[in-house]
FISEKOL-283640 format. One record per residue: z negated, x, y negated of N, C-alpha, C in turn; residue in one letter. Coordinates in steps of 0.1 Angstrom, whole numbers, padded with zeros to 4 digits, always signed. Each point is the difference from the previous one (the first is absolute). Example, Ala and Ser with C-alpha at 12.3 -4.5 7.8 and 13.67 -1.06 7.14 Angstrom:
# FISEKOL-283640
-0078+0132+0057+0000-0009-0012+0000+0009-0012a;+0007-0004-0011+0000+0009-0011-0008-0008-0011s;
END
This chain:
# FISEKOL-283640
+0168-0033-0066-0004-0011+0009-0001-0013-0008x;+0005-0011+0006-0002-0013-0006-0008-0010+0009x;-0002-0012-0004-0008-0009+0009+0007-0003+0013x;+0013+0000+0000+0008-0002+0013-0002+0011+0009x;+0001+0013-0005-0002+0011+0008-0015+0002+0005x;-0009-0005-0008-0014+0000+0004-0002-0008+0013x;+0008-0011+0002-0001-0008+0012+0006+0007+0013x;+0006+0011-0002+0006+0008+0011-0010+0011+0005x;-0011+0001-0008-0010+0010+0004-0008-0004+0012x;-0002+0008+0009-0008-0003+0012-0013+0008+0001x;+0000+0012-0006-0012+0009+0001-0003+0005-0014x;-0013-0001-0004-0005+0005-0013-0012+0009+0003x;+0000+0012-0007-0012+0008+0000-0010-0006-0010x;-0011-0005+0005-0009-0006-0009-0007+0010-0010x;-0003-0005-0012-0006+0010-0010-0015+0002+0005x;-0003+0013+0000-0014+0004+0004-0005+0011-0010x;-0010-0003-0008-0005+0009-0010-0004+0013+0007x;+0005+0011-0005-0003+0013+0005+0008+0005+0012x;+0010-0009+0004+0008+0004+0012+0015-0002-0002x;+0004-0011-0007+0015-0002+0000+0006+0007-0013x;-0002+0013+0000+0005+0008-0011+0015+0003+0003x;+0007+0006-0009+0014+0002+0001+0004+0008+0013x;-0008+0010+0004+0004+0007+0011-0001-0008+0013x;-0011-0008+0001-0001-0008+0012+0010-0011+0001x;+0003-0006-0012+0011-0010-0001+0013+0005+0005x;+0003+0013-0004+0013+0006+0004+0001+0001+0015x;-0011+0005+0006-0001+0002+0015+0002-0013+0007x;-0006-0011-0005+0001-0013+0007+0015-0005-0002x;+0006+0003-0012+0014-0004-0002+0009+0007+0010x;-0003+0012+0002+0009+0008+0009-0002-0005+0015x;-0010-0007+0003-0002-0005+0013+0005-0015+0001x;+0006-0005-0011+0006-0013+0001-0007-0011-0007x;-0010+0002-0008-0007-0010-0008+0010-0006-0010x;+0001-0013-0002+0010-0007-0008-0005+0001-0015x;-0013-0002-0003-0005-0001-0013-0013+0006-0001x;-0003+0008-0010-0013+0006-0002-0006-0005-0013x;-0013+0001-0001-0007-0004-0012-0010+0011-0004x;-0001+0003-0013-0009+0010-0005-0015-0004+0002x;-0008+0010-0002-0015-0003-0002-0001-0009-0012x;-0011-0008+0000-0001-0009-0012-0002+0007-0013x;+0006-0004-0010+0000+0006-0013-0006-0010-0011x;-0009+0004-0008-0005-0008-0010+0010-0004-0011x;+0002-0013-0002+0009-0004-0010-0004+0005-0014x;-0013+0000-0002-0006+0004-0013+0003+0015-0002x;-0002+0008+0010+0003+0014-0001+0014+0003-0003x;+0009-0008+0006+0015+0002-0003+0003-0003-0015x;-0006-0011-0005+0003-0004-0014-0006+0011-0010x;-0012+0006+0004-0006+0010-0008+0006+0013+0002x;+0009+0002+0009+0007+0013+0002-0009+0010+0007x;-0009-0004+0008-0010+0009+0007+0008+0009+0009x;-0001+0013-0003+0007+0010+0008-0004+0001+0014x;-0012-0004+0003-0005+0001+0014+0008-0009+0010x;+0007-0010-0006+0008-0009+0009+0013+0006+0004x;+0005+0010-0007+0013+0006+0003+0002+0004+0014x;-0010+0007+0005+0001+0005+0014+0002-0012+0010x;-0006-0012-0003+0001-0011+0009+0015-0006-0001x;+0007+0004-0010+0013-0006-0002+0012+0009+0004x;-0003+0011+0006+0010+0009+0005+0008-0007+0012x;+0013+0001-0001+0009-0005+0011+0010+0011+0004x;+0001+0003+0012+0009+0011+0005+0014-0007+0002x;+0011+0008-0003+0013-0004+0004+0001-0001+0015x;+0007-0010+0005+0001-0002+0014-0011-0010+0006x;-0009-0004-0009-0010-0010+0005+0006-0013+0001x;-0006-0009+0008+0004-0014+0001-0003-0006-0014x;+0006-0012-0002-0003-0007-0012-0015-0001-0002x;-0005+0001-0012-0014+0001-0003-0004-0010-0011x;-0011-0008+0003-0006-0008-0010-0012+0007-0005x;-0003-0003-0013-0013+0005-0005-0010-0011+0000x;-0012+0003+0005-0010-0010+0000-0010+0002-0012x;-0001-0011-0007-0009+0000-0012-0012-0009+0002x;-0010+0003-0007-0012-0009+0000-0005-0002-0014x;-0007-0011-0002-0006-0003-0013-0005-0014+0000x;-0004-0005-0012-0005-0014-0002+0005-0006-0013x;+0008+0008-0008+0004-0005-0013+0015-0003+0001x;+0005-0012+0000+0014-0003+0002+0009+0007-0010x;-0003+0001-0013+0009+0006-0009+0001+0016+0002x;-0012+0006+0003+0000+0014+0003+0008+0003+0012x;-0001-0008+0010+0008+0002+0013+0014-0002-0003x;+0004-0010-0008+0014-0002-0003+0005+0012-0008x;-0008+0005-0009+0005+0012-0008+0001+0012+0009x;-0008+0001+0010+0000+0012+0008+0013+0002+0008x;+0006-0012+0005+0012+0001+0008+0012+0003-0009x;-0002+0000-0013+0012+0004-0009-0001+0014-0005x;-0010+0007+0005-0001+0014-0004+0010+0009+0007x;+0004+0011-0007+0010+0008+0005-0003+0006+0014x;-0013+0002+0002-0005+0006+0013+0004-0008+0012x;+0001-0013-0002+0003-0009+0012+0015-0003+0001x;+0008+0005-0009+0014-0003+0001+0007+0005+0013x;-0006+0010+0006+0007+0006+0012-0003-0009+0012x;-0009-0009+0000-0004-0007+0012+0009-0012+0003x;+0001-0004+0013+0009-0011+0004-0006-0013-0002x;-0013-0001-0001-0007-0013-0002-0015+0002-0003x;-0006-0011-0003-0014+0000-0004-0009-0008+0010x;-0010+0006+0005-0010-0006+0008-0013-0002-0007x;-0007-0011+0001-0012-0003-0007-0012+0000+0010x;-0010+0008-0002-0011+0000+0009-0010-0011-0004x;-0001-0010+0009-0010-0010-0001-0008-0001+0012x;-0002+0011+0007-0007+0000+0013-0010+0011+0002x;+0000+0010-0009-0009+0012+0002-0015-0005+0000x;-0007+0003+0011-0014-0005+0001-0011+0010-0005x;+0005+0011-0005-0010+0011-0005-0008-0006-0011x;-0013+0003+0000-0010-0006-0010+0004+0003-0014x;+0004+0013-0002+0003+0004-0014+0011-0008-0006x;+0010-0003+0008+0012-0008-0004-0004-0015-0002x;-0007-0005+0010-0004-0014+0000-0009-0003-0012x;-0010+0009-0003-0009-0003-0010+0006+0000-0014x;+0012+0005-0001+0008+0000-0013+0009-0012-0001x;-0001-0009+0010+0008-0012+0000+0014+0003+0005x;+0002+0010+0007+0014+0004+0005+0000+0000+0015x;+0012+0003+0006+0001+0000+0014-0003-0014+0006x;-0008+0000+0011-0003-0012+0006-0010-0009-0008x;-0005+0004-0011-0007-0009-0009+0008-0011-0004x;+0013+0002-0001+0010-0010-0005+0002-0011+0010x;-0005+0002+0013+0000-0011+0009-0009-0012-0004x;-0010+0004-0009-0009-0010-0005+0004-0005-0014x;+0011+0004-0004+0005-0004-0014+0015-0003+0001x;+0003-0011+0006+0014-0004+0002+0008-0002-0013x;-0006-0006-0010+0007-0001-0013+0004+0013-0006x;-0009+0010+0000+0002+0013-0006+0011+0007+0009x;-0001-0001+0013+0010+0006+0009+0013-0005-0003x;+0001-0013-0002+0013-0006-0004+0006+0004-0013x;-0009+0002-0010+0005+0005-0013+0005+0014+0002x;-0007+0008+0008+0005+0014+0002+0014+0000+0006x;+0002-0007+0011+0013+0000+0007+0011-0006-0010x;-0004-0010-0007+0010-0006-0009+0004+0010-0011x;-0010+0007-0006+0003+0010-0010+0009+0011+0005x;-0003+0004+0012+0008+0011+0006+0014-0005+0003x;+0001-0012+0004+0014-0005+0003+0008-0001-0013x;-0006-0003-0011+0008+0000-0013+0003+0014-0005x;-0008+0010+0005+0001+0013-0006+0010+0009+0008x;+0004-0004+0012+0009+0009+0008+0009-0009+0008x;+0012+0006+0002+0011-0006+0009-0001+0006+0014x;-0008+0010+0002-0001+0006+0013-0008-0009+0010x;+0002+0002+0013-0007-0007+0009-0015+0001-0002x;-0007-0011+0001-0014-0001-0003-0008-0006+0012x;-0009+0008+0005-0008-0004+0012-0015+0001-0003x;-0008-0008+0008-0014+0000-0002-0007+0002+0013x;-0010+0009+0000-0007+0002+0013-0014-0006-0002x;-0004-0007+0010-0014-0007-0001-0005-0002+0014x;-0013-0003+0000-0007-0003+0013-0001-0015+0001x;-0004-0004+0012-0001-0015+0003-0012-0007-0005x;-0010+0008-0005-0012-0006-0006-0010+0010-0003x;-0012-0005-0005-0011+0009-0003-0010+0001+0011x;-0007-0011+0003-0010+0000+0011+0006-0007+0012x;+0010-0009-0002+0007-0007+0011+0014-0001-0003x;+0009-0002+0009+0014+0000-0002+0006-0013-0005x;-0004-0004-0012+0004-0013-0006+0008+0001-0012x;+0005+0012-0004+0008+0001-0012+0015+0003+0002x;+0004+0003+0012+0014+0005+0002+0010-0009-0004x;+0000-0013+0004+0011-0010-0004+0000-0002-0015x;-0012-0002-0006+0000-0003-0014+0005+0012-0008x;-0003+0012+0004+0004+0012-0007+0015+0002+0002x;+0005-0003+0012+0015+0001+0002+0007-0010-0009x;-0005-0012-0001+0006-0010-0008+0000+0004-0015x;-0011+0006-0004+0000+0005-0014+0010+0010-0002x;+0002+0010+0009+0010+0010-0002+0014-0006+0000x;+0002-0009+0008+0014-0007+0000+0002-0007-0013x;-0009-0008-0005+0001-0008-0012+0002+0009-0012x;-0005+0012+0000+0001+0009-0012+0011+0010+0001x;+0009-0001+0010+0012+0008+0000+0000+0013+0009x;-0010+0002+0008+0000+0012+0009+0011-0001+0010x;+0006+0011+0003+0011+0001+0010-0006+0002+0014x;-0012+0005+0001-0006+0002+0013-0015+0002+0000x;-0006-0002+0011-0014+0002+0002-0003+0009+0012x;-0011+0008-0001-0005+0007+0011-0014-0005+0003x;-0002-0006+0011-0013-0006+0003-0008+0009+0010x;-0011+0005-0005-0009+0007+0009-0009-0010+0007x;+0001-0002+0013-0006-0011+0007-0014+0002+0004x;-0007+0006-0010-0015+0001+0001-0006-0005-0014x;-0013-0003+0001-0006-0004-0013-0006+0012-0007x;-0004-0002-0012-0006+0012-0008-0013+0005+0007x;-0008-0009+0005-0012+0003+0007+0003+0009+0012x;+0010-0003+0007+0004+0008+0012+0003+0015-0003x;+0005+0002-0012+0005+0013-0004+0011+0004+0010x;-0003+0010+0009+0010+0004+0009-0005-0002+0015x;-0011-0007+0001-0006-0002+0013+0006-0013+0007x;-0004-0001+0013+0005-0012+0007+0015+0000+0002x;+0006-0011+0002+0014-0001+0003+0007-0009-0011x;+0012+0003-0003+0008-0009-0008+0004-0012+0007x;-0001-0012-0007+0002-0013+0007+0014-0005-0004x;+0009+0002+0009+0014-0004-0002+0002-0015+0001x;-0009-0007+0006+0002-0015+0000+0000-0006-0014x;-0006+0007-0010-0001-0005-0013+0014+0000-0007x;+0010+0006+0006+0013+0001-0006+0007-0013+0000x;-0003-0009+0009+0007-0013+0001-0001-0008-0013x;-0012-0001-0006-0002-0008-0012+0007+0008-0012x;-0001+0013+0000+0005+0008-0011+0015-0001+0000x;+0007+0000+0012+0014+0000+0000+0005-0014-0004x;-0008-0010+0002+0004-0014-0003+0003-0001-0015x;-0008+0007-0008+0001-0001-0015+0007+0011-0007x;+0005+0010+0008+0006+0012-0006+0013-0002-0006x;+0007-0011+0003+0013-0002-0006+0010+0011+0003x;+0007+0005-0010+0010+0010+0002-0006+0014+0000x;-0012+0002-0002-0006+0013-0001+0001+0007+0014x;+0001+0013-0001-0001+0009+0012-0015+0001+0003x;-0003-0001+0013-0014+0000+0004-0002+0012+0009x;-0009+0009-0003-0003+0012+0008-0014-0001+0005x;-0002+0002+0013-0014+0000+0006-0006+0014+0000x;-0013+0000-0003-0007+0013-0001-0013-0001+0009x;-0002+0010+0008-0012+0001+0008+0003+0002+0015x;-0005+0011+0005+0000+0003+0014+0014+0003+0006x;+0010+0003-0008+0013+0004+0006+0000+0015+0002x;+0000+0004+0012-0001+0014+0003+0011+0006+0009x;+0009-0009+0005+0011+0004+0009+0010-0011+0002x;+0010+0002+0008+0011-0010+0001-0005-0013+0006x;-0009+0001+0010-0006-0012+0006-0007-0009-0010x;-0009+0006-0009-0007-0008-0009+0010-0005-0011x;+0010+0008-0003+0010-0005-0010+0008-0012+0005x;+0004+0001+0013+0007-0012+0005-0009-0012+0001x;-0013+0002+0003-0009-0011+0001-0002-0007-0014x;+0000+0009-0010-0001-0006-0014+0012-0007-0004x;+0012+0005+0003+0013-0006-0004+0001-0014+0007x;-0006-0002+0011+0001-0013+0007-0005-0012-0009x;-0009+0004-0009-0006-0011-0009+0010-0005-0011x;+0011+0007-0001+0011-0004-0009+0000+0007-0014x;-0007+0011-0001-0001+0008-0012+0013+0008-0002x;+0002+0004-0013+0012+0008-0003-0001+0014+0006x;-0012+0005-0001-0002+0014+0005-0015+0003+0001x;-0003+0013+0002-0014+0004+0000-0003+0011-0009x;-0012+0001-0005-0005+0010-0009-0010+0008+0008x;+0003+0013+0003-0008+0009+0008-0008+0009-0008x;-0013-0001+0002-0010+0008-0008-0006+0011+0008x;-0012-0002+0005-0007+0010+0008+0007+0004+0012x;+0009-0008+0006+0007+0003+0012+0010+0011-0003x;+0003+0003-0012+0009+0011-0003-0006+0013-0004x;-0014+0000-0002-0006+0012-0004-0001+0010+0011x;+0006+0012-0002+0001+0010+0010+0011-0003+0010x;+0007-0011-0002+0011-0004+0009+0012-0005-0008x;+0006+0007-0008+0012-0005-0007+0011-0004+0009x;+0000+0005+0012+0010-0004+0010-0002-0014+0005x;-0010-0007-0004-0003-0013+0005+0012-0009-0004x;+0007+0003-0011+0011-0008-0005+0012+0001+0010x;+0002+0012+0005+0010+0002+0010-0003-0008+0013x;-0013+0000+0004-0004-0007+0012+0002-0015-0002x;-0004-0005-0012+0001-0014-0003+0015-0005+0002x;+0009+0008-0004+0014-0003+0000+0007+0003+0014x;-0008+0005+0009+0005+0003+0013+0009+0012+0001x;-0001+0009-0011+0008+0012+0000-0006+0011+0008x;+0008+0009+0005-0004+0011+0007-0007+0010-0010x;-0010+0006+0004-0007+0010-0009-0008+0009+0009x;-0002+0012-0005-0009+0010+0007-0012+0002-0009x;-0011+0001+0007-0013+0002-0008-0009+0008+0009x;+0003+0013+0001-0008+0009+0008-0010+0007-0009x;-0008+0008+0006-0010+0008-0008+0007+0008-0010x;+0011+0006+0003+0007+0008-0010+0005-0009-0011x;+0004-0012+0003+0004-0009-0011-0011-0003-0010x;-0012-0002+0006-0012-0002-0009-0002+0011-0010x;+0000+0012+0006-0002+0012-0009+0011+0001-0010x;+0013-0001+0004+0011+0001-0009-0001-0011-0011x;-0005-0012+0003-0001-0010-0009-0010+0003-0011x;-0012+0005+0005-0010+0004-0009+0005+0010-0010x;+0007+0010+0005+0005+0011-0009+0010-0006-0010x;+0008-0009+0004+0010-0006-0009-0007-0008-0010x;-0010-0008+0004-0007-0008-0010-0007+0008-0010x;-0006+0011+0004-0007+0009-0009+0010+0006-0010x;+0011+0004+0004+0010+0006-0009+0005-0010-0010x;+0002-0012+0005+0004-0011-0009-0010-0003-0011x;-0013-0001+0005-0011-0003-0009-0001+0010-0011x;+0002+0013+0003-0001+0010-0010+0010-0001-0011x;+0011-0008+0002+0010-0001-0010-0004-0009-0012x;-0011-0007+0002-0004-0009-0011-0016+0000-0002x;-0007+0008+0008-0014+0000+0000-0006+0014-0002x;-0009+0003-0008-0006+0013-0001-0006+0004+0013x;+0001+0013+0004-0005+0004+0013-0014-0004+0003x;-0009+0001-0009-0014-0004+0003-0001-0015+0004x;+0007-0008-0007+0000-0014+0003+0007-0003+0013x;+0011+0007+0002+0009-0001+0012-0008+0003+0012x;-0009+0009+0000-0009+0004+0011-0008-0012+0005x;-0006-0007-0010-0008-0012+0004+0009-0011+0005x;+0012-0002-0006+0009-0010+0004+0004+0002+0015x;+0004+0012+0003+0006+0002+0013-0011-0001+0011x;-0012+0004-0004-0011-0001+0010-0002-0014+0005x;+0001-0010-0008-0002-0014+0004+0011-0004+0010x;+0012+0005-0003+0011-0003+0010-0002+0007+0013x;-0004+0012+0000-0001+0008+0012-0010-0007+0009x;-0011-0005-0005-0010-0007+0008+0007-0011+0008x;+0010-0007-0005+0007-0010+0007+0010+0005+0010x;+0007+0011-0004+0010+0006+0009-0007+0005+0013x;-0012+0005-0002-0007+0005+0012-0009-0010+0007x;-0001-0012-0005-0009-0010+0005+0004-0004+0015x;-0010+0001+0009+0003-0004+0013+0006+0010+0009x;+0003+0012-0005+0005+0011+0008-0011+0008+0006x;+0001+0001+0013-0010+0007+0008-0003+0014-0005x;-0012+0004-0002-0004+0013-0004+0002+0003-0015x;+0004-0010-0008+0003+0003-0014-0013-0001-0009x;-0011-0004+0005-0012-0002-0008-0004+0012-0009x;+0000+0012+0007-0004+0011-0008+0010+0004-0011x;+0013-0003+0003+0010+0003-0011-0001-0010-0011x;-0004-0012+0003-0002-0011-0010-0011+0004-0009x;-0011+0005+0006-0012+0004-0008+0003+0012-0009x;+0008+0010+0006+0003+0012-0008+0009-0004-0012x;+0009-0009+0003+0009-0004-0011-0008-0007-0011x;-0009-0009+0004-0008-0007-0010-0009+0009-0008x;-0004+0011+0005-0008+0010-0007+0008+0010-0008x;+0013+0001+0002+0008+0010-0006+0001-0002-0015x;+0000+0011-0007+0001-0001-0015+0014+0005-0005x;+0008+0006+0009+0013+0005-0004+0010-0004+0010x;+0013+0001-0004+0011-0003+0010+0000+0010+0011x;-0004+0012-0003+0000+0011+0011-0010-0004+0011x;-0012-0005-0005-0010-0004+0010+0004-0012+0008x;+0007-0009-0006+0006-0012+0007+0009+0005+0011x;+0010+0008-0004+0010+0004+0010-0005+0010+0010x;-0010+0008-0003-0006+0008+0010-0006-0009+0011x;-0006-0010-0004-0006-0010+0010+0011-0006+0008x;+0010-0005-0007+0011-0006+0008+0008+0009+0009x;+0002+0012-0005+0007+0010+0008-0008+0003+0013x;-0013+0001-0002-0009+0002+0012+0001-0011+0010x;+0000-0012-0005+0001-0011+0009+0014-0002+0007x;+0010+0002-0008+0014-0003+0005+0007+0013+0006x;-0007+0011+0001+0006+0013+0003+0008-0001+0013x;-0005-0008+0010+0007+0000+0013+0012-0009-0001x;+0002-0007-0011+0012-0009-0001+0010+0006-0009x;-0003+0010-0008+0009+0005-0010+0009+0011+0006x;
END
């Protein structure tokens, strides 16, 4: 993928720590997602060759183009990280400057960079010099109030970013309240030739079309895709089936994919998180959700699911 092709992207699977693993990215790709992004990976861990990052970097054949999302606060370390062999397989680089989690912020990373525009600029500039691949930056519109969006977009533009993804919430909001799409007007005015993707509250075709009316390049779908990889087919207006049997079959498929790159004990905990979203809002599923959460083995998980889905299988 190059910068021109990036501008043809309409739907992105947003990076979500603990959720956008290789298996889930493949499922979303198969439902029509144009571009996926890995869970965020520490640039320092990449440079140091930390083996724990390898699972995060798995990509299945047949997946949509995939960007790796890195985070950090040291420009040279981040530049070095994108030149490592582990990242050679990825189609582009995304930089996390929006994560609101305290552990990340307290280390001067993620959305802490909203309060350090000069350092954020040096990071983007160093990455631009280190890679010819498309370079994007994800950030929020502010810390306590939405007053950083336009300045941050301008910084990204001036330092060579090819695109930005704007989560239209502040750091203080975390994931509460509503994304404020009216903030896009000022951001788009200064975005220049960058592709602009809007992030926040896109859950179906209707909300996608509402977001696109603001003039963005596309949307980045996060929590709206959890337990609903088919949302990308819905957004594009494609026909799709999503019956109870489809939910069960999707869970089984995701489990088998996860086992290809994750030890069984770890895979159990990974799939449990996803199953909670697959069953969310389904009438009568509460007991199955509880049983899955308490399960210690894959047998216990699928015994619970088989019991709940038995009339549909």
